[in-house]
N, C-alpha and C positions, 0 to 999 in steps of 0.2 A: 167228391169232396169239393166244396166251393171255397175259393180264396178271395178275401176282400181286403182292401187296404184299410189300415187303421186311420181314423180321421185325425188322430193326434200325432201321427208319426210321419216323418218325411221319407223320401225315397231311399235314403241311406240306411234307415232302420230295418226295413223289410216289410213283409206281409204277414198278417195275422191269420190264424187258422180257426175256422169255425168248429164248434164242439159237436156238430152233427155228423162228423165223419165216423163211419162204421169200421174203419181200419184200425182204430185204437181199441175200442171196447164196445161192441154192439149190444151187450147185455146189461150194461150199467144203466140204472134208472136215472132219469133226470133229477136233479136236486135243486132246491130253491137257491136263489142268489144269496150270497152272504150279506150279513147286516152291514149297512153303510156303503154298499156298492150299488151303483146305479147303472142299469143297462139301457143304452140309448139305441132304439131300433133304427136301422139304416136301410134304405132301399137296396135291394140286391143289384149287384153289378155283373155284367157279363163275365164269363170265364176268360181269364187272361192267359194262363199257362197250366200245363199238366202238373200233377203232384210230383211226378218223378223228376221233373225239371226244377231244380232248386232256384229260388229267386236270386237276383244279383246280390253279390256279397262284396264287402269291402276288404275282407281278409284274403289271404292267398289261397287260391284253389287251382287244381290242375287244369281246369278248362279255361281259367280266366287269366292266367299268367303266361309268360313266355316259356320256351322249352327249358331254359336254365332254372327258372323258378319251379317248374314241374319236377325237375330232377331233385331240387332241394326238398320239395314236398314229399317225394317218394322216400327220402331218407328219414322223414319224420313221421310217416304214416304208420298206423298200427292196425289197419284193417287188412282184409284179404287181398284186395286188388284196388287199383286206382279208381275205377268207376264206382265200385261198392263203397270205397272210403268216402268219395266225394258226395254220394247220395246220402250216406248215413250221417256225415258231418253236417250237411246242409239241413237235413230234417231235424237232427238233434239240436243244432244251433238255434233254429227257429223255435223249437219247443223250449229250449233253455231261456230264450227271451221272455216267453210267457211265464215261465216259472220264476224269473227274476222279478216280475212286476205283478204281485198279487192284487195291488190296488188299481191296476190299469183298467180302463173301460174296455171291455171286450165287445167285439162286433158280432152280433147275432142276427140270424135271419128272422123275419117278422113272425113266422109261424111257430118258432121255438120260444116259449115263455119261461120255462123252468130248466135251464141247463145245469149240468153238473158243475161243481166248483172248479174254477180254472186250475188251481194248484193241483187238485187230485187228477184231473185229466192230463195235465202236462207231465205229472210224475209218472203216470202209467205209460204215456207215450215215450218218455225218456227211458224208462226201464225196459219196455219192449224192444226199442231199437238197440239198446245196449246189449241185451241178451242176443239179439239177432246178429249184431256185429261180432260178438265173441264167438258165436257158433261159426260164422263165416271165417273168422281168423283161425280157428282151430282146424277147420276143413281145408283152408287155403295154404299158402306157402309158409305159414307161421311155424310149421313143424321143423323147418330148417334151422330155426333159431331157438326154439323152445319146444321140446317134445310134449310137454304137458299143456302147452297153450297158456293163455292168460287166465288168471283167476281173480281178476279185479272185481270188487263189488260195485254196485251202482254209485255209491258215494265216492269211491276211489276213482271211478271213471269220470264222474263229474268234476272231481278235484283236478284230475289230470288235464281235462279239457279246459278248465278255467285257467290253469297255469300255462297251457300251450297258447291260448288265444289272448292272454293278457287280461282276463276278467278279474280285476283287482278286488272289487267288492266281494265276490264269491270266495276268492282265495282267503281274504282277510276274515271273512265270517266263518268259514270252515275251520281255519286254523285256530280261531279264538273260541268257537262254541262247540265244535264237534269233539266228543270224547272218544269215539271209536275210530277216528280217521288215522290211518297209517300214512303219514306224509312222506315216508320213504318207499312207497310202493312203486313198482316199475312195470312197464309194459313188456310185451314179448321181445322187444329189441333191447331191453335192459336199461331203459332211460327212465329216470325219475322226474318228478315235477320240476326240480331245479334245473336239470339239463334241458327240459323242454322250454322252460322260461328263458334260459340263456340263449338257446338256439334260435328263438324267435325275437330276441332283443327286447324283452320286457323287463326293464330295469326295476320298476316298482314291485313287480311280483318277485323278482330275484331278491330284493331287499327284505321283503316279508318272509321269504323262505329261509334266508340266512339268519334271521333272528331266532329261529327255532333251534333249541338245543338238540343235539344228536342228528343233525342233518347229514346225510351221507352223500358221497360222490362230489364233494366240494372241489377236490383236485381235478376231477373230470370236467366239472363245470368251468373251472379256470382255463383249462386247456382248450375247451370248446369256445369260450369267449375270446381267447387269444387268437385262435385260428380264424375266427370271423371278424376280428378287429374291433370288438366292442369295448372301447376304452373305459367308458363309465361303468360298465358291468365288471370289468377287470378291477377297477378301483374299489368297487363295492365288495367283491369277493376277497381282495387282499386285505380289506379292513376286518375280515373275520378273525376271531381270536386264534384260529388254527395257524395263522401265519405270523403270529406275534414274534416267535423266536427267529424266524427267517430260515430255519432248517428245512422246512417244507419246500422252499424254493430252490434249494441246492441239490436235493435228492430227487432222483428219477423215480417213476412209478415202480420200476423193478427193485430199486433199493429200499422202497418203503413197504414191500410186500411182507416183511417180517413184523410189521406193526399190527397190533390187534384192532385195527379199525378199517373201515371201508372208505378211506379217503380217496383212493383210486380203485373203484370197484367196477366201473363200466368197462374199462379197458384192461381188465385182467387177462383177456385173451388177445390184446393188441388189435382190437377191431378198428378203432379210429386212429390212434397214435401208437407209435412204437414205444416199447417199454423203457428205452433209454433216453427218451425225449423229456427234458425238463421244461418248465414254463419259459425260461429265458431262451433256451435253444429253439423252441417253437416260435417264440416272438421274433427271433432273429431270422428264422426261415421265412416267416411271413412278411418281413421287412416292416414291422410295426414299430416305428420310431418312438412313439409316445409310450407304448407298453414296455419296450426295452428300457427306456429311461426310468419308468416306474419300478421295474424289477431290479434294475441296478441300484437304485436308491434304497431298495429293500435289502440289498446285500447279495443278490443273485449274481453268479458268475458262471462262465463256461470254462470248465477245466480243459486245458490243452492236453490232448492225448499223449501218451508216452511215445517214445521213439519206436519205430516199427521193429527194430531189432532188440527192443528192451527184454531183458530176461528176469524181471522182478517176479515175485510170487503172484501178484495180482494179474499181471499180463499172461503169465504162463497158465494160471488157472482158467482165465477166460478163453484163452486159445485152446486149451484142452477140452473145455466144456462144449463150446460151440464156436468154431473159428469164423464161420460166416456171420454170426450175430456180433462177434467181436469186431469184425471189419465194418459191419454196418453201423455199429455204435461210433466207431472212429469217424466214419463218413458223416454221420449226423452232427458230431461235435465240430468237425471242420467246416461243415456247411454253416453252422452258427457263427463260428469264428470269422469266416470269410464274408459274412453278411455285411453290407454297407451300414446297416443300422447299428450293429454291434461294434464294428470298427470305429465308427464316428463317435459313439457315445461312451465307449468303455476304455479307450486308450488316451493317454495324455499326448502321445505323438502318433496320431493315426497313420500318417504317411510312412513313417519308419516301420510301424507294425504291419501295414499292408504289404510293403515291399518284402519284408522278411517272410511273411506268411506266403506270399506268392512263390517265393523261391522254394520254400518247404513243400508246398503243394506240387510244384513242378518236379521236385525230386521224388516225391511219393508216386507221381504218375509213372515214373520209370521203374519204381520198385514194385508197387502193387499194380501190375499190368491189367488185372481183371477189372480194376476201377480207373483205368487210365483216362477215359473220356470225362468221367466225373471230376477227377482231380484237376485235369487241364481246364475244365470249365470254371472251377472254383479259383484256380490260379489267375485266369483271365479276368474273373470278377474282381479280384483284389487289384489287378492292374488298372481296370477301368475305374475303380474307386479313386486311385491316386490321380489318374488323368482328370477325373471329374472335379476333384478338389483344386488341382492346378488351374483348371479352366475358369474357376470362380475368382481368381485374383484380379484385383482392380488397380494396383499400383506396383511400383518396383519393390517396395519394402516387403510386400506379401510374397512376391515371386522369389526374392532373395531368401526369405525365411523358409520357404518350402525347399529350395534347391540346396541350401547350406545347412539346414537343421538348426538345432538349438546351439548357436554360437555364443550365447551369453555366458555359459559356464567356462568356455575356453575361447575368449575373444582373440582374433588374429592380430598380428602386429600391425603397426601403422602402415608400413610399406608393403605388406603382404596382401595378395589378392584373396578373394573368398575361397573357402575350402571346397565347396561344391560336393559335399559328401553324399547328398542324396542323388545327384546325377551320376557319380561314380558307382554308387550302389545300383542304380537303375541300369547302367550299362553292364554291370557285372551280371545282373539278373535278366538282362535283355528285355526291359520294359520299354519297347521301342516307341510306343505312342507317347509316353511321358517325355522321353528325350527329344522326340521330334515335334513336340507341341510348340506352337508359336511363342508362347510366353517363355519357355525354356530356351528356344533358339535365339530369341532376341537378347536374352541375358548373356548367353554364350558369345554372341556376336559382339556385344559391348566389351566383353573381356578380351576377345580376340584382337580387337584394334585398340587395346589399351595404350595410352600415350601417343596414339596415332589417330585421333578422332577425325582429323581432316582428310585422312586417306580413305576413310570408309565411304565417303560420298564421291570419290574421284572415279573417273572412267577406267576402263580396262587398259587403255594406253598409258595412263599415268602410273598405274600399278606395274605394268611391264617395264617402264623406265626405272622405277624404283628397284625392281629385281635386277635389272642390268647394272645399276649403280652399285648394288651390294655385291654383285659378282666381280666387278672390277676392283672395288675397294675393300674386299673382305680381309686381306692381310692387314691393311691399315686400321680398319675398324677393330680387328682383334688386338692390335697393339694398343690402341686407345682404350679399350676395355680393360686390358691388363693394368694400365697405369691409373685410369680413373673409372673404377667400376660403379661409383655412386654418383657420377655426374649426370647431366641431362642426356648426354649421348649414351651412357650406360643404361639409363632407364629406358631409352628407346630400343636399345639392343635386347633388353630383357622382356620386351613386349612379345606375346605369343606369335604375332604375325612375323616380326623380324626374326625370331628364333626359327620359325618354320622356313623362312626364305633363306636364312644362312645355312641351315642344315641341308636344304634342297640344293643350294648352289654347291655346297661342299661335296655332296654325293654326285652331282653332275660332273664336277671336276674329276672325281674318282673314276667315273665311267669313261670320261675322256682319256684318262691315263691308261685305262685298260685297252681302249681302241688304239691309242698311240703306241702302246707297247707291241702291238702286232702289226703296225703299219709297215715295218721294214720287210715283211713277208707277204705283202698284198700281191705283189707280182711274181712271187715265187722265191725260194731260197737260192742262195748262190752255189752251195755245194749239194750234191746229190747224196742219198743215204749211203752210197758206197765210196764216198770221197772224204778225204780229210784235208783241212786247210789250217795252217798254223802261221803265226806271225814270224817265227824264226825256226831254224831246223832243230834246235834243242828243246823246243816247247812241246809239252804233252798236249795232244789234241783236246782232251777233255777239260783241261784248264781253261781253254778258250770258250768252250760251249757252256760251262757251268758258271761263268762269271755273271754277276748281277749287273744289269744295265741301270742307268740313272732313272729311267721310268719305273723299273721294278723296285728300286729303293724308295721312290716316292709312294708307290703302291703299298709297300710294307709300312711306311709311316702312317698312311691313311688307315690301314688295317689295325695297327696298334692303337690309333686314336679311337676307332670304333669299338675295339675290345675294351678299352678303358671306359667308354661310355656305357657299354653293356654291363660291365662290372658294377658301376655306380647304380645302374637301374636295378640290378639284382640285390644290391645292398639296401636300397630304399624300399622296394616292393616285396622283397623276399623271394626265395627260389620258387615256391609253389605258385605265387601269383604271377611270376615271370613266365613260367612254363605254360600257364593257361592261355596266353596270347600266342596265336600261331605265327604272327610276324616275328615275335621274339625267337621262336624256334627256328624260323628261316634265317634270321640274322646269326643266330648261334651256329647253325650248320654251315652257313656261308663262311663265316670267319674261321671256324674250325678247319674247314677244307683249305682255306688260304694258308693257315698256319701249318697244316700238314704238308702242303705243297712246297712252301718255302723251306720247311725243315728238311724234306727229302732233297731239295735242291742244294741246301747247305751241306748235307751229308755227302752228296756227290762231289761238291766242290772241295770239301776237306780231303776226301780220298784222292781226288785228282791232284790237289796241292801236295799231298804226301808223296804221290808218285813223281811229281815234278821235283820235289826235294831230293828224292833218291837219285834221279837223273843228274841233278846238279852236283851231287856229292860223289857218285860212284861211276858215272858214265863219262869217259874222256872223249868220246867221239863228238865231232862237231855236228853230225846228223844222226839222230837217234833211230832213224828208219833203218839203218844198216847195222845198228848195235844189237847185241844179244841182251835181252832184258828178261827179268823174272816174269812169270805168268801174271802175277797180280799187278805188276807195273805195266807190262805190255798191254794188258786189257784196256787201259785208259788211253792207249794210242790207236785203238781200233776205230773204224768207221761205224756209223749207226747200224748198219745191217748186221754187224757181228756182236751187238750188245745183247746181254741176257734179258729175258722178259721181265725179270724182277729188278732191273737196274733202277736205282733211286731217281735218276733223271727222267726216265720214262714214266715212273709213277708220279713224279712231280708234275710233269707236263699233263698227264691225264687228270690229276686232281685240280690243276689250275684251270683246265677247260671247264670242268664242272662248276668251279667257283665263279668263273666269269658268267656262265649261264644263270646261276642263282643271283648274281649281282644285278644283272639286267632285269631279272624277274621282280626284283625289289622295287622297281619303278611303280608297280601297281599299288604300293603302299600309300603313295601321295595322290593317286588318282581320285579318291573320294573328295578331295578339295574342290574338284570341278563338278558342276551339275551335269554336264554331258557325259563325262567319262565315269563318274561315280557309279551309276546303276550298272554299267557294263562290267566294271570291276567286281561288283557284288555278284552279278550273274556268273562271272567266271569262277569266283570262289565257290559258289553253290554247285557249279558244274564239276569242279574237282571233287567235291564230296560225293556227288552222284557216281562219278567214275570209280571212286574207292568202293562204294557199295556194289557197283556192277562187277568189279574185279573178283569178288568172292565167287559168283556163279561162273564168270569167265574162266577163272583158273581151274575150277572143278571140271568143267567140260573140256578144257584144253588138255589138262593132265590125263584125263580119261582116254581121249583119242590118241594122245602122244604115246602113252604106254601101250595101248592096243595096237597101233600101227607098227611100233617098234617090235613087239612080240611077233607080229605077222611077217615082217621082212628082215628081221635080224639074222636069219639063217641064209639069206641070199646076198651076202656081201660080195660084190664083184660080179654078181649074176644079174644086175639091173643096168638099165641104160644110164642111170645117174645114181649117186649114193643116197638118195632120199630114203628115210626111214630105216636105214641099215644100222645106224647108231642113234643113241639118245640125242646127241647134239644135232645130227642131221634131221631127225624127226622134229625136234623143236623148231629149227629154222624153216623147214618146209611148211609146217602147219601155221607158224606165225605169219610168214609172208603170203601164204595163201589167202589170208583175210583181206589183203589188199590186192589180190589178183595177180601176184607175182610168182605163182607156182604153176607147173604144167601138169596135165593129166598123165603124161608119160612117167611121172614119178611112181605110179603103181604098176607099171608094165614090167614083166619079167622076160628074160631072154629064153627061158625054158617054157615048155608047153604045160605049165601048171595053171590051168584055167580056173580051178577052184579057188586058189589063193588070189589070183587076179580079180576074180569076181567079188570075193569078199573085200579086197582092197578097194575096188571101185565103189562098192556099196558104202563102206565106212568113210571113204574120202568124200563121197557125195553127201552123206548124212552130216558129216562135219561141216561142210561148206554151207549147207542149208541151215543148220543150227546156228552157226556163227554169223554168217552174213545176213540171212533173211530174218532170223528170230532175235538173236542177242544184240546185234548191232542196231537193229531197228528199235529194240526195247531201250537201249541206251539213248538213242536219239529222242525217243518219246520222254524219257526221264529228264533229259536236258531241256527239252521244250517245255515240259511241265514246270521245272524250276524257273525257267526264264519268264514264263507267264505269271508265276506267283510274284516274282520280283517286279515285273512290269505293272501288275495291277496295283501294287502299293509302292511304286518306285519312289515317290516323294518321301515317305516315312523311312524306307530302307536307306535312301541316300543321306537324309539328315541324321539318321542314327549313326551311319558309318562316318560321316563328317564330324559328328560330335566326338566319336572315339579318337579320331585323328587330332582334333583340337585339344582334347584333354591331355594328350601326351606332351603338349607344349605349355600347359598352364602351370605345371608345378615349377617351383623354384629350382634353380640349378640348370646345368647343361646348356648354358647360354652360348658358349663358343662351340662350333662343330669340330669334327676331326679334320686335320690333325692338330688344330690350335689348342684343343683341350688338354694336350699332353703337358703344356707349360702351366704350372700352378700359378694362380693369381693371388694377390695379397688377401683377397676375401676368403680364399680357400684356407689359408693358414689361420685366419681369424675363426672361421667355423670349426676348424679342427681343434683349436684350443678350447672353444666352448663345449664341444662334445666330450672331450677328455675330462673337463671339469665336471660336467653333468654325470658322466659315468662314475667318477670317483665319489660324488655326493650320494648317488643311488647305492653304491657299494657300501659306503659307511652306514647309511640308514638301514640297509638290508641286514647288516650284521647286528645292529642295535635292536631291530625289530625281532630278529630270530632269538636273541638272548632274552628279551622280555617274554616272548611266547613260551620259551622253555621254562621260565620261572612260573608262569601262570598255568601251565599245563596241568599240574596236580590239582589246583583249585577248580579248574574247569571240569576235570574228570569227576571230582567229588560232588559237584553240583549238577552233573549232567542229567540225572534222573529227575531231580526236582524241577529243573528249568525246562524239561521237555514238555511238561504239561502246561507251564506258563507260556511257552512259545506257541504251542498249538492254540491256546485260548486267545493269545494276542493276535495271532494271524487270522483267526476266525473273526475277531472283533474288527480288525482292519479291513477284512473283506466284506464285512456286513455294513459297516459305516464308513463311507468314503469322506475323509475330511476335506473341506474346501481349502484351496490354496490361498493363504493370506496375502502373500506378496508374489503374484505371478510375474514371470519374466516377460520380456517383449515377445519372445517366440510363442509363449503360451497364450498371450492375449491375441496374437495374430491367428493362431490355430483355432482359438475359440470363435473368432469372427468367421473364419472360413467354414468351420463345421456348422455354424448356425445357418449360413447361406446354403450349404449343401443339404442340410435337413429340410429347410423350407422349400428349396427347389424340388427335392424328392417328393415331398408331400403334394406340392402343386402338380407335378407331373403325374403323380398317382391319381389325383382327383380328376385330372383331364382324361386319363386313360380309362377310368372306370366307366362302365356302361350305365345307361340310365335305368336298366332293368332292376339293379340292386336298389337304387334310390326309390324307384316306384314301389318295390316290395316293402321298403322301410316305411314309406308313406302309408301304405295299406295297413301295415301293422299298427302304426300310430292311430290311424282312424278307427281300427277295430278296438283298441284299448279305450279310446275316447268314447266310443259308442257305448261300451259297458258302463263307463262312468256316467254318461248322460242318462242311460236307462235307470241307473241307481238313483240319481237325483230326481228323475221323473217319477219313479216309484214313491219316493219320500214325499214329493210335492203332491202326488195324487192322494196319498194317505192323509196328508194334512188337509187337502181340499175336501175329502170325504168327511173327516171329523168336523170341519167347519160347516159343511152342508147339514150334517146331523145336528150340530148345535143350533143352527138356524131353524131347522125343522122343529126341534123341541121348543125353541123359543116361540115360533109361530103357533105351535100347538097350545102352549100355555096361554098365549094371548087370546087365541080363539076361545078357550074355555072360560076365560075371565069375562069375555063379552056376553051379555045377556042374549 
């Protein structure tokens, strides 16, 4: 077979095939040329390529595109294999070009003068290759998808090809003229012409197919167009009458299976998309902003899944039918809700919605552990969205709008600082990157130095002098604030920085009092435990030891002030929110231990005073040491070595020591204020958490060996060189201190010749030391090192997040004066108390009136409940379908609109930059292919018109020749 280039075609059209090929029909006789068609003989050209190698094409082919395009081609192919499909398509496509242009001048070799009609030859070629391709498909892997193979006619094959390659003239002609064409025919993969046209982004062909009544798989085509991001095709499909009511967009393919149509027929087995994926969910998954906006305008919404522990009939039925499918449907819905495209376009307050959704997803990650990584990824996606919106702020107004929320509804008072509700919510949900963002930190720093703008730019030395001045003049500053709380000095003291300094100085003085209280015993006590010292002979010894010193009285005042401060915090935040902060738990424990210690000390003092009163009234001796006293009175004259273990003074001293340790550990609370010590304090806190995790395994192993060694040596009490392991207490001590190398091997040696017991003891003791020292302790060190590395890698974010938490505790109004100055109420406190009482009375009166009106209307509501239920459902559907524009948007809504516009534009630009050129190249090829068919159609029409004109001229010349003599 010889291939010659067409003289009227360019390189993009392809090569024409001579009719002398015997591979098509060797027995067909040559036929004369049709009337009006002129054959121009051309000199033969040398052979350029073999017939099996198809000419260069402008559409997508497996051999001409990149691997990614090849994979997409495999998904659309309908032949047996990639090579057979490419050969058959290339040959059929060339033959189709000839069939499209019956009036085109065909290239013939000089020795053939009477060829067969071009249309007949091309039709036989087309039919032969189609039958060959179907036979190959049936013999090939097609049986995996359809056991009966494909049964498409030649007309249907040609129609499918035209739709797939964007041959608009052929599709239009066949739809308009063919009476036997089944335009809903499918290939062995179950794809009809509409899906093939949508998959190859042929908008014109899609519009032609959508005009036909009874077109099937419109829903599948919509999902396919959304997954590929073809916006114009999505708009064309949504303009179809099937989407007029908007119900099709809210129901998933699984919910529409009960309908008597094949709107979702291709994915009836879930081949491409899941049954629970709606168009808006799919668009959100694909981050298609334009498509999501179009669907939202059409009324599509993503329904938030029910709570995981929901016991409604719908959830129970889905859980009973297929629990895994139910979980996957919830996951798909949450993926759509957490999409940046859906968050930014569907919510009036995207920041608040994203923060709440991130917390919900983080909570679900701990509940549905099988999908923990997926939920955590979605939660992080919501947090990244919030950070992305904050990053687009350009002025202080926009930053304040994001950090404070919609304050137009409840504007703050004139002298009140911003509420910072979004920051508090971010800290609660641990959105660390949002809190540590430079825009957020700058706003917090401005509020931190409120009314002290000049101090912000000062050096460290000046700030230290300021702290020293506050330390010296704190009592005078407190008195001035009591007298003039609204003066300039009062405003300075209410600034967060000055409140922090005042509270830090107050706590430092408290710690100094704790040290001072023990200073008299630094060099040792004056009396030994077996000695008693009294001021006079008739004094009871315990009266002297249980008296409170002046430093202890000051400590008690500080403790009362801190208790009052904690009570106010519980009143403002609520008990649940108060307990959520570990520092509050530490403060509560420390103050409780102080109170218990002082209470026990007071009980001991009262009992000693009672004994002293008895001595004063009933003992006439001048020296009570020689007097005969009752046992309960004589006990309080004993030295310390004779006190009972449950003595209140001994308990008081033990609790006081614990409270002192906790008091000094509270210094770590203020360390995040410094950039150097902040990360260390965070690492220390993370280390404590690791130790608590480690203690579970440690206690399990420790108790196992302790009980085992006790069972082994409990029968040898007194028969060992030391009492180790003979009792539970001794077993605990020996094993615990052996971790630090303070136990000896002689602990397992017996005085008797019981080698079997000794050998078992040696083995167990050795295994314990190896397990504890070599394995578990090194594992704990590795855990601590890992936690430290995590903090160190992101030290700046962790420190700024911890510092913001510290700052926010001083941003709220109140608690201006530290302990113990807060025990004295200020005039402002009385004023606020009167306002709160008045507000409570007003709410109480309104509540009674509202309750009375509701009781009167209850009967009418119950009588109209059934009638109103249908109206409410209809109204809610209409509101969800048509979103009314806001006539008078607030300042916050205007700002959020600007920010969301920037975010969407930035996302689209980033996506365009990230896309590979391969997809653009494929799109260009498809456009060229469609343009080729249009040019060929126009060329065919022009050729026919030229043939008619030549015929007319020939007839005219013939008549003129006859008229001449």
